[in-house]
Backbone bond lengths (Angstrom), bond angles and torsions (degrees), N, CA, C in turn:
res aa  C-N    CA-C-N  psi(-1)  N-CA   C-N-CA  omega(-1)  CA-C   N-CA-C  phi
1 M - - - 1.469 - - 1.526 109.97 -
2 I 1.318 116.92 131.52 1.462 121.47 -179.66 1.525 109.96 -80.64
3 S 1.322 116.33 132.54 1.458 121.66 179.37 1.528 110.77 -70.57
4 K 1.315 116.00 165.41 1.459 120.49 -179.80 1.525 110.71 -64.32
5 Y 1.347 116.08 -37.47 1.463 121.37 -179.10 1.526 110.00 -114.78
6 F 1.329 116.50 148.08 1.457 118.92 -176.81 1.528 112.49 -75.89
7 N 1.311 114.35 164.66 1.470 122.46 178.88 1.530 108.07 -81.29
8 P 1.345 118.40 118.07 1.461 120.30 -176.45 1.521 113.75 -74.26
9 Y 1.342 117.55 -8.79 1.459 120.75 178.45 1.525 112.11 -86.79
10 T 1.319 117.41 -12.63 1.457 119.38 174.40 1.524 108.54 -70.26
11 D 1.323 116.17 156.51 1.461 119.01 178.70 1.528 110.89 -59.29
12 F 1.342 115.75 -40.66 1.469 120.35 179.67 1.522 110.08 -63.61
13 G 1.333 117.64 -50.72 1.457 121.36 -176.65 1.512 113.04 -64.28
14 F 1.335 116.41 -41.14 1.460 121.57 -179.49 1.528 110.97 -61.75
15 K 1.342 115.07 -45.71 1.457 118.79 -179.46 1.523 111.43 -70.94
16 K 1.325 117.07 -36.92 1.467 120.78 -179.33 1.525 111.12 -63.05
17 L 1.319 116.57 -40.14 1.466 121.00 -179.18 1.522 112.95 -78.29
18 F 1.342 116.60 -39.11 1.464 119.49 -168.53 1.523 115.43 -122.80
19 G 1.324 118.11 -7.89 1.454 118.03 -172.60 1.503 116.31 -118.75
20 E 1.334 118.09 17.98 1.464 120.51 -179.63 1.535 110.69 -122.57
21 E 1.319 114.84 153.89 1.463 120.28 -179.45 1.528 111.41 -57.64
22 A 1.334 116.93 -38.37 1.463 120.93 -175.78 1.523 113.15 -68.30
23 S 1.319 117.19 -18.18 1.467 119.91 -177.66 1.532 112.57 -113.71
24 K 1.325 116.00 20.14 1.467 120.02 -179.08 1.523 112.94 -56.07
25 D 1.340 116.17 -38.45 1.463 118.37 -177.60 1.527 111.27 -65.15
26 L 1.341 117.82 -30.73 1.462 120.20 175.15 1.520 110.22 -65.96
27 L 1.323 115.97 -45.62 1.458 120.87 -178.97 1.523 111.30 -62.83
28 V 1.331 116.84 -44.78 1.466 120.71 179.62 1.524 110.47 -60.79
29 D 1.323 116.73 -45.32 1.461 121.00 -178.66 1.524 111.16 -63.23
30 F 1.338 116.55 -41.99 1.461 120.38 179.31 1.522 111.46 -66.68
31 L 1.334 117.14 -49.18 1.465 120.68 -177.45 1.520 111.99 -63.08
32 N 1.323 117.06 -35.14 1.463 119.74 -179.92 1.520 112.64 -65.12
33 Q 1.344 116.86 -16.70 1.465 119.54 175.02 1.527 111.13 -78.17
34 L 1.326 116.78 -19.35 1.463 121.79 -176.62 1.521 113.39 -103.17
35 L 1.329 116.44 -24.68 1.459 120.55 -173.95 1.529 111.48 -90.17
36 P 1.338 116.64 152.68 1.476 119.80 178.89 1.516 111.69 -68.51
37 E 1.299 116.38 166.57 1.464 122.27 -175.99 1.519 111.70 -56.36
38 R 1.326 117.09 -40.51 1.473 119.72 -176.44 1.526 112.28 -68.73
39 H 1.327 116.91 -17.69 1.456 120.27 -179.05 1.526 112.40 -117.37
40 Q 1.323 116.20 31.87 1.456 119.11 171.29 1.526 107.85 -66.82
41 I 1.318 117.26 131.26 1.457 122.23 -169.31 1.527 111.75 -79.44
42 A 1.323 115.06 129.41 1.464 120.94 173.00 1.525 109.77 -95.79
43 Q 1.324 116.86 -37.70 1.463 121.41 176.93 1.520 109.36 -155.29
44 L 1.334 116.13 157.96 1.457 119.99 -179.80 1.519 109.90 -147.23
45 S 1.321 115.18 162.47 1.462 121.85 173.89 1.517 108.38 -144.01
46 F 1.329 116.09 148.05 1.451 120.48 179.23 1.521 108.80 -85.49
47 K 1.341 115.35 128.85 1.461 118.24 177.77 1.511 110.62 -81.33
48 N 1.329 115.48 -50.98 1.458 119.84 -176.03 1.517 107.98 -160.88
49 T 1.311 117.88 112.46 1.458 120.39 -177.65 1.523 112.33 -75.73
50 E 1.334 117.24 -4.70 1.453 120.30 174.97 1.518 107.96 -131.52
51 N 1.315 114.18 84.26 1.456 122.28 -173.68 1.520 111.62 -70.27
52 M 1.329 115.88 173.22 1.457 120.94 174.64 1.518 109.47 -67.41
53 S 1.319 117.47 122.30 1.446 121.36 176.16 1.514 108.57 -158.98
54 D 1.318 116.08 173.12 1.452 120.67 -170.44 1.513 114.11 -73.68
55 T 1.322 118.00 -35.24 1.456 120.33 -173.25 1.520 111.14 -129.29
56 Q 1.323 114.78 161.35 1.462 120.64 177.91 1.516 110.73 -61.77
57 E 1.344 117.31 -38.78 1.455 120.77 -178.90 1.522 110.99 -62.43
58 E 1.335 117.19 -42.54 1.458 119.59 -179.92 1.519 111.08 -70.44
59 R 1.322 118.01 -32.48 1.463 120.03 179.19 1.522 111.42 -63.75
60 K 1.332 116.54 -25.03 1.452 120.12 177.70 1.519 111.67 -78.87
61 S 1.323 117.54 -14.77 1.456 121.37 -169.35 1.521 113.47 -112.50
62 I 1.322 117.37 1.88 1.455 120.97 -175.99 1.521 108.66 -133.97
63 F 1.324 117.16 131.20 1.454 117.81 174.85 1.524 111.64 -152.30
64 D 1.335 113.79 153.43 1.462 122.20 -178.96 1.519 111.12 -94.26
65 I 1.329 115.46 143.14 1.456 121.58 177.97 1.526 107.62 -129.66
66 Y 1.316 116.60 121.91 1.462 120.51 175.41 1.520 108.50 -89.84
67 C 1.316 116.04 127.70 1.466 121.35 -173.62 1.522 111.71 -123.47
68 E 1.319 114.22 153.92 1.466 121.13 171.54 1.513 107.48 -126.96
69 S 1.336 115.61 130.01 1.462 120.33 -178.82 1.523 110.42 -77.99
70 K 1.309 115.28 172.06 1.460 120.39 -179.73 1.526 112.10 -66.94
71 T 1.354 116.13 -17.03 1.463 120.12 177.62 1.517 111.55 -97.94
72 G 1.327 117.00 3.35 1.460 120.48 176.54 1.509 114.96 96.31
73 E 1.336 119.09 -3.06 1.467 121.26 -179.06 1.530 110.17 -75.87
74 K 1.324 115.51 137.14 1.455 121.59 178.78 1.539 109.79 -91.98
75 F 1.323 116.44 143.91 1.463 120.68 173.53 1.518 108.93 -156.84
76 I 1.315 116.95 170.78 1.466 122.61 -173.73 1.526 109.67 -123.43
77 V 1.320 115.68 137.59 1.457 121.29 173.21 1.521 108.17 -115.34
78 E 1.321 116.53 125.30 1.460 122.17 173.55 1.520 106.07 -102.72
79 M 1.315 117.25 118.01 1.458 121.16 -172.89 1.514 110.44 -117.19
80 Q 1.334 117.27 136.66 1.452 119.75 -179.25 1.512 112.14 -151.97
81 K 1.340 114.61 164.25 1.451 120.89 175.89 1.532 111.05 -138.61
82 A 1.341 117.24 9.32 1.462 121.19 -172.90 1.519 112.36 -64.72
83 K 1.336 115.46 137.10 1.459 121.82 173.91 1.511 107.62 -94.64
84 M 1.326 117.54 128.85 1.454 119.45 -172.16 1.525 111.64 -155.76
85 N 1.328 115.61 159.33 1.454 120.81 171.15 1.526 108.83 -75.64
86 F 1.329 116.66 157.14 1.465 121.81 -179.57 1.529 109.87 51.35
87 F 1.317 115.19 50.28 1.454 121.05 -172.40 1.530 112.78 -56.92
88 K 1.329 117.82 -47.68 1.463 119.82 -177.43 1.521 110.96 -64.05
89 D 1.333 116.49 -40.67 1.459 120.10 179.33 1.528 110.57 -61.42
90 R 1.320 116.06 -46.35 1.459 119.33 -178.88 1.520 111.63 -67.78
91 S 1.327 116.83 -35.65 1.466 119.60 177.99 1.523 110.35 -60.71
92 L 1.332 115.91 -43.72 1.461 119.66 178.05 1.530 110.35 -64.39
93 F 1.324 116.34 -41.86 1.462 121.00 -179.72 1.529 110.83 -62.40
94 Y 1.329 117.21 -47.98 1.461 120.44 -178.32 1.526 111.86 -67.58
95 S 1.320 116.81 -28.70 1.468 118.84 179.07 1.522 111.49 -67.89
96 T 1.337 116.86 -18.57 1.469 118.69 179.13 1.528 112.09 -77.02
97 F 1.338 118.06 -18.00 1.469 119.77 -179.73 1.523 111.58 -58.97
98 P 1.351 118.34 -56.98 1.469 118.04 -179.21 1.527 112.99 -67.81
99 V 1.340 117.31 -16.49 1.464 119.88 175.43 1.523 109.54 -77.07
100 R 1.332 116.51 -51.74 1.462 120.78 -177.27 1.523 112.67 -65.00
101 E 1.334 115.84 -33.27 1.458 119.49 -177.12 1.527 112.65 -69.09
102 Q 1.322 117.10 -9.10 1.459 120.62 177.83 1.532 112.51 -85.94
103 A 1.324 115.99 -7.47 1.466 119.78 -179.53 1.528 110.05 -60.62
104 Q 1.320 115.71 140.61 1.458 121.27 -178.68 1.520 110.19 -116.79
105 K 1.335 115.87 143.42 1.453 120.01 178.57 1.521 110.00 -73.03
106 G 1.330 114.81 153.93 1.453 118.98 -179.65 1.522 111.75 78.36
107 E 1.299 116.09 -154.37 1.458 119.90 -179.83 1.523 109.89 -71.42
108 W 1.302 116.01 132.26 1.468 122.16 -176.51 1.518 108.38 -149.15
109 D 1.325 116.48 134.94 1.460 120.23 -176.86 1.530 113.07 -88.44
110 F 1.339 117.96 5.99 1.464 124.29 177.24 1.529 113.51 70.40
111 Y 1.319 117.04 17.52 1.464 118.99 174.59 1.527 109.05 -65.01
112 L 1.331 116.97 132.92 1.461 122.15 -178.62 1.527 111.27 -123.73
113 L 1.320 115.03 145.98 1.453 120.06 171.66 1.531 108.44 -77.17
114 P 1.326 117.93 149.49 1.469 120.24 175.81 1.519 110.75 -61.89
115 V 1.329 116.72 148.59 1.461 122.94 179.55 1.529 109.07 -127.98
116 Y 1.327 115.87 130.85 1.466 122.23 173.78 1.523 108.09 -115.01
117 F 1.309 116.05 126.34 1.466 121.28 175.95 1.522 106.97 -104.88
118 I 1.341 116.62 113.62 1.460 121.69 -175.26 1.521 109.70 -117.70
119 A 1.320 116.18 125.04 1.465 120.83 -177.92 1.524 110.00 -124.35
120 I 1.330 115.52 126.25 1.467 122.62 175.49 1.530 106.47 -104.51
121 L 1.310 117.47 110.12 1.464 121.27 -167.48 1.521 112.35 -115.63
122 D 1.317 115.95 129.81 1.463 119.41 176.79 1.527 110.53 -95.65
123 F 1.321 116.05 26.86 1.460 122.29 175.53 1.525 108.72 -143.68
124 V 1.320 116.37 168.47 1.462 121.92 -179.79 1.523 108.43 -109.34
125 Y 1.332 116.80 120.86 1.456 119.78 -179.29 1.524 112.81 -94.34
126 D 1.333 117.53 -16.62 1.465 120.48 179.27 1.522 109.92 -68.49
127 E 1.311 117.46 124.81 1.455 121.31 -178.22 1.525 112.05 -77.88
128 E 1.321 117.43 -38.33 1.466 121.08 -177.20 1.527 109.31 -92.24
129 E 1.319 115.60 118.12 1.457 120.59 -173.76 1.520 112.66 -59.12
130 E 1.336 117.31 -38.66 1.469 120.32 -176.93 1.524 112.38 -70.59
131 A 1.332 117.09 -14.96 1.466 120.30 -178.48 1.525 112.36 -102.85
132 R 1.332 116.35 4.98 1.453 119.59 -175.34 1.532 112.70 -72.50
133 K 1.322 115.81 140.42 1.460 122.26 177.60 1.525 108.47 -134.96
134 F 1.325 116.15 136.39 1.461 119.72 177.34 1.527 110.72 -61.70
135 R 1.330 116.30 -45.95 1.464 120.52 -177.86 1.517 110.43 -120.01
136 R 1.326 115.53 132.99 1.455 121.43 175.82 1.523 108.60 -124.11
137 D 1.332 117.31 121.29 1.458 122.75 172.39 1.523 106.74 -108.85
138 V 1.319 116.55 115.96 1.461 121.61 -170.64 1.515 110.62 -123.78
139 C 1.331 116.47 137.15 1.462 121.50 171.57 1.527 108.51 -147.84
140 L 1.314 116.61 171.66 1.469 122.11 -175.80 1.523 110.03 -81.28
141 K 1.365 115.12 119.18 1.464 120.77 -178.89 1.523 110.91 -125.18
142 D 1.355 115.89 161.42 1.463 119.65 178.80 1.524 110.81 -91.89
143 Q 1.331 116.37 -172.16 1.461 120.65 -174.60 1.529 113.69 -65.71
144 D 1.339 117.33 -16.08 1.468 120.94 179.25 1.528 112.19 -99.42
145 G 1.307 116.05 3.77 1.460 119.27 179.72 1.511 113.77 84.90
146 D 1.336 117.29 7.44 1.457 120.67 177.94 1.533 109.43 -86.37
147 I 1.328 116.24 143.79 1.465 120.28 -178.73 1.531 109.86 -65.79
148 F 1.316 115.76 124.22 1.465 122.31 179.44 1.520 110.91 -90.80
149 Y 1.356 115.86 -40.66 1.462 120.89 -178.89 1.510 108.12 -137.51
150 D 1.325 116.42 122.25 1.465 121.06 -171.46 1.525 113.15 -106.21
151 K 1.335 116.78 22.78 1.467 118.97 -178.72 1.522 113.47 -116.68
152 L 1.328 117.53 6.51 1.463 120.44 176.29 1.521 108.19 -135.56
153 H 1.331 115.53 113.61 1.464 121.37 -176.95 1.526 110.34 -127.63
154 F 1.321 115.52 142.70 1.458 121.98 174.86 1.521 108.69 -117.03
155 K 1.318 115.63 135.01 1.463 120.71 176.99 1.524 107.80 -131.49
156 F 1.327 115.59 112.83 1.456 121.79 -177.18 1.519 110.31 -112.18
157 L 1.312 116.66 131.33 1.460 122.15 175.71 1.522 108.09 -116.57
158 Q 1.338 117.06 109.35 1.459 121.78 177.38 1.527 107.07 -90.30
159 M 1.314 115.31 90.67 1.459 121.48 -168.92 1.534 114.75 -56.73
160 P 1.335 120.70 -36.09 1.468 118.89 178.98 1.530 113.50 -61.73
161 L 1.334 117.46 -19.11 1.458 120.62 -178.75 1.529 112.51 -87.84
162 F 1.315 117.10 -3.83 1.467 120.66 175.84 1.524 108.12 -85.11
163 T 1.322 116.57 114.62 1.473 120.53 -172.68 1.525 113.77 -118.35
164 Q 1.333 118.21 4.71 1.460 120.12 -178.75 1.525 111.62 -63.58
165 Q 1.321 114.97 136.86 1.455 121.07 176.37 1.530 109.59 -93.15
166 E 1.325 116.13 171.68 1.463 120.46 -174.07 1.523 112.46 -54.21
167 H 1.328 117.83 -42.60 1.470 120.32 -177.16 1.529 112.66 -73.62
168 E 1.342 117.09 -9.08 1.465 121.15 -178.87 1.522 112.89 -99.61
169 L 1.314 118.01 -2.74 1.458 121.03 -178.71 1.524 109.99 -72.86
170 V 1.320 115.63 130.75 1.464 120.58 -176.56 1.523 111.30 -118.54
171 T 1.323 116.92 -52.83 1.458 121.06 -174.20 1.529 111.62 -95.93
172 H 1.317 115.04 167.78 1.467 120.33 176.11 1.529 109.89 -64.34
173 F 1.331 116.08 -34.56 1.461 120.45 176.93 1.532 110.54 -63.16
174 D 1.334 117.04 -43.15 1.471 120.83 176.41 1.524 110.34 -54.55
175 K 1.319 115.54 -43.56 1.464 120.09 -177.83 1.523 111.23 -65.27
176 W 1.338 116.35 -39.17 1.454 119.94 179.06 1.525 110.74 -62.61
177 V 1.318 116.62 -45.32 1.462 120.05 -178.04 1.526 110.15 -66.06
178 Y 1.315 115.98 -41.13 1.468 121.10 178.06 1.532 109.73 -61.86
179 F 1.316 116.80 -42.59 1.461 122.11 178.25 1.525 111.08 -59.19
180 L 1.332 116.96 -48.86 1.462 121.12 -177.56 1.517 112.20 -67.81
181 K 1.313 116.03 -41.79 1.465 119.25 -176.00 1.529 112.21 -68.20
182 H 1.325 117.34 -35.80 1.465 120.36 -172.42 1.523 113.97 -110.09
183 L 1.331 118.08 4.40 1.462 121.25 -173.56 1.523 112.51 -50.64
184 E 1.315 117.89 -48.14 1.464 120.73 -176.17 1.526 112.19 -67.53
185 D 1.349 117.00 -19.85 1.465 120.70 -177.13 1.523 113.34 -89.32
186 F 1.331 117.51 -16.16 1.462 120.40 -176.94 1.539 111.14 -72.43
187 D 1.339 115.58 144.27 1.464 119.81 169.87 1.522 110.72 -116.00
188 H 1.350 116.43 0.73 1.460 122.38 174.47 1.527 106.94 -160.40
189 I 1.313 116.81 171.01 1.469 120.78 179.74 1.526 109.29 -84.07
190 P 1.335 118.45 117.46 1.463 120.24 178.30 1.528 110.64 -62.80
191 A 1.313 117.08 150.44 1.464 121.49 -178.06 1.526 111.63 -57.35
192 I 1.339 116.80 -37.39 1.460 121.00 -176.64 1.536 111.78 -67.00
193 L 1.358 116.25 -21.25 1.465 120.90 -179.40 1.527 112.10 -106.98
194 N 1.314 116.82 13.12 1.462 120.64 -178.82 1.533 110.07 -82.54
195 E 1.342 114.42 66.21 1.455 123.21 178.46 1.534 107.52 -127.58
196 P 1.334 117.53 154.99 1.472 120.10 -174.95 1.525 114.44 -52.03
197 I 1.337 117.72 -43.78 1.464 119.55 -175.63 1.521 111.15 -65.93
198 F 1.332 117.11 -39.04 1.466 119.83 179.54 1.539 110.92 -78.66
199 Q 1.316 116.44 -31.99 1.463 119.41 175.33 1.524 109.84 -57.82
200 K 1.333 115.87 -41.66 1.461 119.46 177.98 1.518 110.26 -65.92
201 G 1.346 116.88 -39.68 1.454 120.36 178.24 1.514 111.83 -60.71
202 F 1.321 117.21 -43.44 1.461 121.28 177.71 1.535 110.74 -65.02
203 E 1.334 115.66 -38.78 1.461 119.97 179.23 1.532 110.58 -61.29
204 I 1.328 116.32 -44.80 1.463 121.03 179.60 1.524 111.03 -66.16
205 A 1.327 115.74 -37.69 1.472 121.05 -172.98 1.523 113.86 -83.75
206 E 1.325 118.69 -7.72 1.459 119.39 -177.74 1.532 110.17 -70.90
207 V 1.304 115.64 119.01 1.464 121.69 -174.31 1.527 111.51 -59.27
208 S 1.322 117.11 -36.01 1.465 120.20 -178.23 1.520 112.71 -66.18
209 H 1.337 117.74 -15.39 1.456 121.46 -179.74 1.529 112.04 -89.30
210 L 1.323 117.37 -5.04 1.454 120.52 -179.84 1.527 110.21 -78.17
211 S 1.317 115.60 147.42 1.467 119.65 173.28 1.529 107.92 -71.03
212 S 1.330 116.41 169.44 1.464 119.12 -179.22 1.525 111.61 -62.17
213 D 1.334 116.55 -38.26 1.468 120.17 178.08 1.522 110.64 -67.12
214 Q 1.335 116.15 -42.09 1.462 119.82 178.61 1.527 110.82 -65.19
215 Y 1.308 116.26 -38.87 1.461 120.46 179.23 1.533 110.64 -63.04
216 D 1.323 116.91 -43.52 1.461 120.67 177.49 1.525 110.77 -62.43
217 A 1.336 115.52 -42.00 1.466 119.78 179.57 1.522 110.56 -64.31
218 Y 1.338 116.19 -38.76 1.460 119.61 178.67 1.522 111.36 -65.58
219 L 1.330 117.20 -43.69 1.465 120.27 179.92 1.526 110.93 -60.09
220 K 1.329 117.06 -41.61 1.462 120.72 177.90 1.523 110.69 -64.96
221 S 1.331 115.76 -42.11 1.457 120.40 179.61 1.527 111.11 -65.51
222 R 1.314 115.92 -39.94 1.464 121.15 179.53 1.529 110.83 -66.40
223 L 1.334 116.86 -41.31 1.461 121.03 178.22 1.522 110.35 -62.94
224 S 1.326 116.37 -44.25 1.462 121.03 178.62 1.526 110.62 -62.05
225 Y 1.334 116.12 -43.01 1.460 121.01 178.42 1.525 111.28 -60.62
226 N 1.337 117.03 -47.79 1.461 121.10 -178.54 1.523 111.69 -63.89
227 E 1.332 116.32 -40.45 1.460 119.80 179.24 1.523 111.13 -65.30
228 N 1.336 116.43 -46.25 1.465 120.16 -179.78 1.516 111.58 -64.65
229 K 1.333 116.09 -39.78 1.462 119.68 -179.69 1.523 110.72 -66.12
230 A 1.325 117.11 -40.31 1.458 120.48 -179.94 1.523 110.84 -63.59
231 V 1.330 115.38 -43.06 1.459 119.69 -179.73 1.523 110.79 -65.26
232 K 1.327 116.20 -47.13 1.459 119.85 -175.17 1.516 112.50 -73.08
233 D 1.316 117.04 -32.06 1.456 119.95 179.59 1.516 112.50 -71.80
234 T 1.332 117.93 -24.42 1.462 120.55 -177.52 1.514 112.66 -106.50
235 A 1.317 116.92 -10.41 1.459 119.83 -176.60 1.521 111.92 -75.87
236 F 1.308 115.91 145.93 1.449 123.13 174.76 1.523 108.67 -113.63
237 S 1.335 116.31 139.58 1.451 118.59 167.60 1.520 106.94 -75.64
238 D 1.324 117.28 164.98 1.464 119.74 -179.71 1.522 111.05 -58.19
239 G 1.335 116.38 -41.16 1.461 120.20 -179.32 1.512 112.21 -64.63
240 E 1.327 116.26 -44.29 1.467 120.54 179.90 1.527 110.82 -64.01
241 R 1.348 116.12 -40.80 1.463 119.83 -179.08 1.527 110.80 -64.65
242 N 1.337 115.74 -42.68 1.467 119.33 -179.46 1.528 111.75 -64.29
243 K 1.338 115.83 -40.11 1.462 119.60 177.77 1.521 110.77 -63.77
244 A 1.344 115.90 -43.64 1.462 120.30 -179.81 1.529 110.83 -63.69
245 L 1.331 116.73 -39.61 1.466 120.32 178.46 1.526 111.51 -65.39
246 D 1.328 115.84 -39.21 1.470 119.32 177.62 1.527 110.68 -61.90
247 V 1.345 116.35 -43.36 1.462 120.82 178.47 1.523 110.16 -63.42
248 A 1.355 115.76 -42.03 1.463 120.01 -179.39 1.527 111.36 -60.96
249 K 1.334 116.36 -41.86 1.474 120.55 179.93 1.528 110.92 -62.55
250 I 1.319 115.99 -42.41 1.471 119.88 179.39 1.524 110.38 -64.39
251 M 1.335 116.12 -42.49 1.459 120.29 -179.80 1.529 111.26 -63.91
252 L 1.345 116.22 -36.60 1.462 119.67 177.61 1.529 111.10 -62.53
253 T 1.343 115.68 -41.62 1.471 119.16 179.70 1.523 111.99 -68.43
254 K 1.342 116.05 -22.60 1.470 120.48 179.64 1.533 111.63 -88.75
255 G 1.317 117.62 -1.54 1.447 120.39 175.50 1.511 116.19 93.70
256 F 1.341 118.36 10.17 1.463 120.54 177.76 1.529 109.84 -69.42
257 D 1.325 116.10 143.74 1.458 118.36 178.41 1.525 109.77 -78.25
258 V 1.345 115.11 160.71 1.458 121.12 -173.68 1.523 112.78 -61.31
259 D 1.344 117.59 -40.37 1.466 120.63 -179.23 1.516 111.44 -61.93
260 T 1.320 116.94 -41.79 1.470 121.16 179.21 1.526 110.48 -65.32
261 I 1.330 115.87 -42.68 1.463 120.38 178.99 1.526 110.50 -62.23
262 A 1.326 115.75 -43.86 1.463 120.26 -179.60 1.521 111.35 -62.50
263 E 1.332 116.44 -40.78 1.460 120.68 -179.29 1.519 111.61 -65.57
264 I 1.322 117.04 -42.28 1.460 121.58 -176.33 1.526 112.10 -74.47
265 T 1.340 116.28 -42.52 1.462 119.59 -175.24 1.520 114.41 -90.10
266 K 1.346 116.88 -8.88 1.471 122.55 -177.13 1.537 110.60 62.75
267 L 1.306 116.41 28.43 1.459 121.23 -179.35 1.525 111.51 -105.94
268 K 1.301 116.97 26.97 1.453 120.56 -173.90 1.520 112.04 -54.84
269 S 1.300 116.35 -41.90 1.462 119.23 -178.46 1.531 112.32 -77.36
270 K 1.332 115.95 -7.17 1.451 119.39 -177.06 1.515 112.66 -102.09
271 L 1.365 116.63 -14.94 1.460 119.59 -173.46 1.527 110.80 -92.37
């Protein structure tokens, strides 16, 4: 059964909410919750909604936004939602695109515009549970913790780690995250989100408002999302599988039954 509102993690939903001219005000409002005061956005333009990347799927999930602050300073936001292996490595790699593209032919003093890499993730990339954080703001610092370079910033939102309920929302940023995380589950606009900016978001996201072509595109995008999520959520890397098998063998020698071992190690299909 299709929900009243579309899934914002699908390629279609992500672009519809954040990657079209008609929804620029949503994007500006959301980004201004993440950016520092000096880089609050006054206006923006999309450079390329299908950036340089390895696969067609990733090209749908990553795009550059050229921004101008309220004081006139120019900067670039690289925005993505792609789920991938070696996430941190790829994030660093993709952040070099808007850096390298600033190179100028001939004599150039190497002046660069600031770059923000912002990722909205419907998965958890932190391997160690005790070290997990919903939001990570990262920049280049020296051995004393002082900022060494202030023109390259990473902002990661691990959406599954956001657990605030409606009555616990305090800031506008809290409301945005709550909106994105639960959008597909809503059947009406919650009172806490009954504000003009979110009203527009709900209006855009209502499946019944899509044209027949848009609806077909959304269904295909949703199917692709569900298939990829199922594969990635159940897949084991070779290292993870070997570790799980080692644990399973030890548990067998300790007398654990197969069902318990399968539940704990997630190797049910392997036992």
